[in-house]
N, C-alpha and C positions, 0 to 999 in steps of 0.2 A: 329864158325858160318859164315858164309859169304854170308849176304842176298844186292840182285844188284837189281835196279828198271832204270829203262831208263825212263830219266827225259821226251824225243822227242827232247831236244832244244841242241847249242851247247857248250853252258858254261863246265868253268873248273868239273872236276869231287868234287864230294866234299865226304865227310867221316866223319864215324860217330862210338863212339864203345862204345858198353856198360857192364857192367860188373854188374852182381848184387847179392847184400847180399852175397846170400849163395856158396859164394863162396870166399868167405873170410868176416875177419873186413879188414878195407879202408888204411893199412898199403899192404892191401898184393891186394885190386883194385886196385888201385894207380902204382903200381908194373902192373901189369896186362897193364895198359893202356898205360903206360910208354912204356911199350917191346912192344903193337904193336902198338904206334906211331914213331916207331925206327923205324922200321919193314917196313914200310908203309913211314917213309923218302932216308931211304938207297936203298933199295932194289924194292921194289912194287908199288911204285907211278910212276915210267914206265907204270907200266899192264894195270890202269886205264883207261878207255874212256871217251872223254868230253862229257855229258848229259849223265850222270851216277852218278847216288847215290851210296855209299856201305854204309854198318850197316856191322859190324862185332861186334861177341856178345860174350868174351870172355871169356872163361871157368879155374876151375884153374891149369891145367896144362900145361900153356903156362906161369903160371913162373916160371916151371923147366925145361923147353923144352930149347935146344940147342937152341944160338941164330940162328944159322944157319940154324937151318932143317928150325925155325919158317918164315928166310925170305922165305926163296922155300915155303914154305907148299902155307903165303899166297896171295906169287907171283900167285904161280901154278892159286891157287883158283880163283885172281882176273882175270885170263886171260879167266877162267875155262875148261880149260881143267883136266881129269883124270889123274891117272901116265899113264898109256902104250899111252893115247897122243888125246884119243879121244877127240871130244868134249862134256861137260856137257850138 
């Protein structure tokens, strides 16, 4: 899940990650956080807009998802598009 807040300024975008204990033990939670951070770093950071805060809520499925799928889905959600190309 991705939440976006428009701060109304031109400062660089900010990223927040949250993974609850319901997701698993600390090993699983940290793995999810590392995967999300890396997906943003190598792919989705270019899709982030200045003046916005992005909060990603990590789910258990992220730990097992193929990394290419994770990167593209995260990028798509940051751009605000749905699979058929319409804006969400």
